[in-house]
C-alpha positions in Angstrom: -19.4 55.4 -42.2 -15.9 56.0 -41.1 -17.0 54.7 -37.4 -18.3 51.5 -39.0 -14.7 51.0 -40.7 -13.1 51.5 -37.3 -15.6 49.3 -35.6 -14.8 46.5 -38.5 -11.2 47.0 -37.7 -11.4 46.7 -34.3 -13.5 43.5 -34.5 -11.2 42.2 -36.8 -8.2 43.1 -34.6 -10.0 41.3 -31.8 -10.7 38.3 -34.3 -7.1 38.2 -35.0 -5.9 37.9 -31.5 -8.6 35.5 -30.4 -7.3 33.7 -33.3 -3.6 33.8 -32.4 -4.5 33.0 -28.7 -6.2 29.7 -29.6 -3.9 28.6 -32.3 -0.9 29.1 -29.8 -3.0 27.2 -27.0 -3.5 24.2 -29.5 0.4 24.1 -30.4 1.2 24.3 -26.6 -1.2 21.8 -25.9 0.1 19.2 -28.7 3.6 19.8 -27.6 2.6 19.3 -24.2 1.1 16.2 -25.1 3.6 14.5 -27.3 6.2 15.4 -24.5 3.8 13.6 -22.2 3.4 10.5 -24.3 7.5 10.6 -24.9 8.0 10.5 -21.4 5.6 7.6 -20.7 6.7 5.7 -23.5 10.4 6.0 -21.9 9.5 5.3 -18.5 7.7 2.2 -19.7 10.3 0.7 -21.7 12.4 1.7 -18.9 10.6 -0.4 -16.6 10.2 -3.2 -18.6 14.0 -3.6 -19.3 14.6 -2.9 -15.6 17.4 -5.4 -14.7 15.9 -5.5 -11.0 12.7 -7.0 -12.1 12.7 -10.3 -11.2 11.9 -13.1 -14.5 10.7 -16.2 -12.2 8.8 -17.1 -9.0 9.2 -20.8 -7.7 6.6 -22.4 -5.4 7.6 -25.8 -3.3 4.9 -28.3 -1.0 6.2 -30.5 1.2 3.1 -31.9 3.1 1.1 -29.0 4.8 4.2 -26.5 4.0 4.3 -24.4 1.1 7.1 -22.2 0.4 7.6 -20.0 -2.5 11.0 -18.4 -3.6 11.2 -15.0 -5.8 14.3 -14.6 -7.9 15.7 -11.4 -7.3 18.8 -9.4 -7.0 21.1 -9.4 -3.8 20.3 -5.7 -2.7 16.5 -6.2 -3.3 14.0 -6.9 -0.3 10.8 -8.4 -0.2 8.0 -6.3 1.7 5.3 -8.0 1.3 3.6 -11.4 0.1 -0.4 -11.9 -1.0 -2.2 -15.1 -1.5 -5.0 -14.9 -3.6 -7.5 -17.5 -4.5 -7.5 -19.1 -7.9 -10.0 -16.3 -8.9 -7.9 -13.9 -7.7 -10.7 -12.2 -6.0 -10.4 -12.9 -2.6 -7.2 -12.7 -0.6 -6.6 -15.7 1.3 -3.3 -14.5 3.2 -0.9 -11.7 3.7 2.5 -11.4 5.1 4.3 -8.0 5.7 8.4 -7.5 6.3 9.7 -10.8 6.3 11.8 -11.4 10.0 14.4 -13.2 8.4 17.1 -12.4 6.0 16.2 -15.4 4.1 12.7 -14.3 3.6 13.5 -10.6 2.8 15.5 -12.5 -0.1 12.8 -14.0 -1.6 12.5 -17.3 0.3 9.1 -17.3 1.7 7.0 -19.6 3.6 3.2 -19.1 3.1 0.5 -19.1 6.4 3.5 -19.0 8.7 2.6 -15.7 11.1 5.6 -16.0 12.8 8.1 -15.6 10.1 6.6 -12.1 9.4 6.4 -8.9 11.6 2.5 -8.8 10.6 0.2 -11.0 8.8 -3.2 -11.7 8.4 -4.6 -14.0 11.0 -6.4 -16.6 8.5 -4.4 -19.8 9.1 -3.9 -22.0 5.9 -7.1 -23.4 4.2 -7.6 -27.2 4.9 -7.6 -28.1 0.9 -6.0 -25.3 -1.1 -7.6 -24.0 -4.3 -7.0 -25.2 -7.7 -4.4 -22.4 -8.3 -2.9 -19.8 -6.3 -1.9 -16.3 -7.2 1.2 -15.3 -5.3 2.2 -11.5 -5.3 5.4 -10.4 -4.0 6.1 -6.7 -3.8 9.6 -5.6 -3.5 8.8 -2.0 -2.8 8.2 1.3 -4.5 10.0 0.0 -7.4 8.5 -3.4 -8.8 6.7 -6.4 -7.2 6.0 -9.5 -9.2 3.1 -11.9 -9.3 3.0 -15.8 -10.6 -0.3 -18.0 -10.7 0.7 -21.5 -9.7 -1.6 -24.7 -10.9 -1.5 -26.6 -7.2 -1.8 -30.0 -9.0 1.4 -29.6 -10.9 3.4 -28.1 -8.1 2.3 -30.9 -6.2 3.2 -33.3 -9.0 6.5 -32.0 -9.8 9.3 -34.2 -8.5 11.3 -31.5 -6.5 15.0 -32.3 -4.8 15.5 -30.6 -1.9 16.1 -26.7 -2.5 13.9 -26.7 -5.7 11.2 -25.2 -7.0 8.4 -25.6 -9.5 8.3 -22.6 -12.0 6.6 -22.1 -15.2 9.9 -22.8 -17.1 10.3 -26.1 -15.0 12.2 -27.0 -12.1 14.7 -24.7 -10.7 17.0 -24.0 -7.5 17.0 -20.8 -5.7 20.4 -20.1 -6.9 19.1 -20.9 -10.4 16.1 -18.5 -9.6 18.4 -15.8 -8.3 20.7 -16.3 -11.4 18.1 -15.4 -14.2 18.3 -12.1 -13.3 20.8 -9.4 -14.8 21.7 -7.8 -11.7 24.7 -5.8 -13.2 27.4 -5.1 -11.0 25.3 -4.3 -7.9 26.2 -5.8 -4.4 24.4 -6.1 -1.2 
């Protein structure tokens, strides 16, 4: 009989240790999950409130020339622009690393291979789709995209140096002025 009690005591001690290990593992895992959730929330809030994220992108069409202007802070530089068909499933054209300072600052001619260090070989379609989805990459920090209704852009009465946006006609200066760039300088 005494050996049974010793065995029961040993089993009880082993079960308590296992229980303690399981409870500790669950507690530590819960704390890690909560901390990760808080970190993700802080990152999400920061990225939404980041003053470097542009608010508006504009487009103008002059005959066969299509130009996009991305509002951005003076220190930001465009790395890539992609133009997707209205269904956003087909890449129509891409330009990497604009050659001019104007291009790097967000004034981007579409389908102009000479304006970029590399570009996709596809030329401008003879007829533009009903909508164009334009994606502009400013580097690892952020990018911006806008879908343009081509009929609306063509119908807009755009003075020289102005662009159609979802918020109406804007000049390049107004597009860049939408941002709160803080005290940053080029």
